[in-house]
C-alpha positions, 0 to 999 in steps of 0.5 A: 897615217893609220890607213891608206885606201887603194881603189881599183878603178881600171876595170874595162866593164865589158858586160856594160857594152857600149856604156863602157867602150869610151870610158872605164867602168868606174866613170860610168854615170849613175843616178842622174848626177854621179859617177859609179866611183863617187860611192867608194870615194865618198865612203872613204871621206865619210869614214875619215880616210883622207889618203886615197890612191886610185889605180887606173888603166883602161881609158882613164881620161874621163875618170881622171877628168872627173876626180882631178885634184879631189876637191868635191870629196875634200881630198885636195889636201897638202899631205894627203888626198886623192892620187891617180896612179897609172901604170908606168915603166920603171928603171927595171923595165918590164911591162907597163900595165897592171897584170892583176889586182895584186900586181897593181898594188905591188907596183905602187908599194912606194906610194903606200910606204911613203905614208907608213900606214898601219893598215891598207884598205883595198877597194873596188871602184865600180860598186854602189854601196855605203859603208863605214870603213872604220867599222870594218877596220875595228873588226879587223883589229879586234880579231888581230887579223892579217887580212879581213875580207868583206863578205855578203851572201849571193844567189847560188846562180851568181856565185860563180862570178865571185870569190867564195869563202867558207868560215868557222863559228868565229868568222875565220876563213877556212877555205877560199875559191876564186870564181868557182865553176861549181860553187860549194857555198854562197858567201862571197867576197865583195873585193874589199880587203883590210891588210896589215901593211907589213903582211901585205908588203911581204905577200906582194914581194913574194908573189912578184917573184913567183913566175906561176902567179897570176898576180891576183888577190883572189886567185893567188894572195888569199889562197897562199895566206890560207895555206900559211895559216895566216889569220884571215877573217870574213867581215859579214856585211848585210846592207845595200851593195850592188855590182852594176856590172851588166846593163840589166843590173845597171837598169835595175838599180836605177829603177829601184831608186824610183821606189817610194822608199828605195834601199839606197837613200840618196837623200841621207844627209848623214852619209852624203855622196859627193860628186863633181857637179856642173853649174846648170840652170834649174829644171824647166818644166813646160806647158803640157809636160807630165813627170811621174816617179822620176829623177830629173837633174839640173838643166833638163827641159821637159815638154813631153812625158817622163815616167819611171825614168832617170834623166841626167843634166841637160836632157831635153824631152820634146813636145809629145815625146814619151820617155818611160822606164829608161835611163837618159844620160847627159845632154841627150836630145829627145825630139818631138814625137819620140818614144823611148821605152825600157832603154839606156841612152848614153851622153849627147845622143840625138833621137830624131822626131817620131823615132821609137827606141824599144819598140814592139813585143819581140823580146829576142835575146841578145846573148852577146851583151846579156840582154833578155828583158827588153832593154835597149842601149844606145852609145854615146854621141849617136844621132838616130834618124827621124822615124827609125824603129829600134826593137828590144834587147838592141845595142846601138853603137857610139858616134853614129851619124844618119848615114850609118843607118841604112834601113828604117828598122833595127830588129830586136836582139841585134847589135848595130854598128857596135865595135868589138872590144879586143880581148 
């Protein structure tokens, strides 16, 4: 077994607000029929990597229900495949949760060792991109590297969110700083690493014994390898890649899919993105329906108008309703006369007759969730009463019923019955 892949899929994704309060970030639906983690899993399969450990922690049920035995990705094999790796308490006792990215891999060294790999590929489960990992691994081998870090340039104003590297003329890393307050450069780590297994094993065992370590690859392991003069190389990646870690990034990425020639081509039959699909009937477009520049998944029933929007399976748009510049998730019902404008609506939401979500020209920002451009989000299973006016940059909580709405209007820039996630 030459390569084992380990996918970090335990992310809480707080900046996605109510979209990630009831599911892990990698399990958030994307592009009508996928989950975010489908892209990393499909990259593994398309790259010929068939042993994949999926490290879960925060709200893992929806993620493990989606992956199950790995069948849709051809990862339900006898001696390899997809494995959900949850935190557990060993005979040594101690904490039962992953304390950092490095600790998550350390706690699963026995899983990796069982396959005796030459390389370990460490991946994030919450990014949207296509990558042939074999090209990355070949680059790693050509440089006789101990670790290779996939990198790409980012805007300077975003650099504080990433690990920032400096390299020499041969792409050997000379400096690394994790999430610097004042970045000295814009070459960012993508959170994708290739390790020689024996090097990884040694570094993790040493790190586990260090009481001052935060058990993190970016904060501890990589800086230590640089201090020890290990062969640390950067792999320059220039193709499509996005971290849909905020509501606005999530919305933007969907809107880009609606372009005539999107940067992310979901029609590419040479690099298929696999997923677990439900059996749904064909889309039913009824008399009077108008659909423009949209992605509409199976099982949808359209009687109204849908413009520049993405509809997941089973969405119903009633007669006279208007949905524009929005992302509507599975089995949401938009009743007649409703207007949904610049919104993200989670699963199984019901929007009552003549309600208006995303109303008016008041763009008061919502700093608690980083909404500034008029996008409103509604949490899973919520029933919005008929006639309710919801402003812009609003976050409406999950599992709300008619009795939870005391007024007939929710002002722009507000959070409405949103449960606080404890730090």
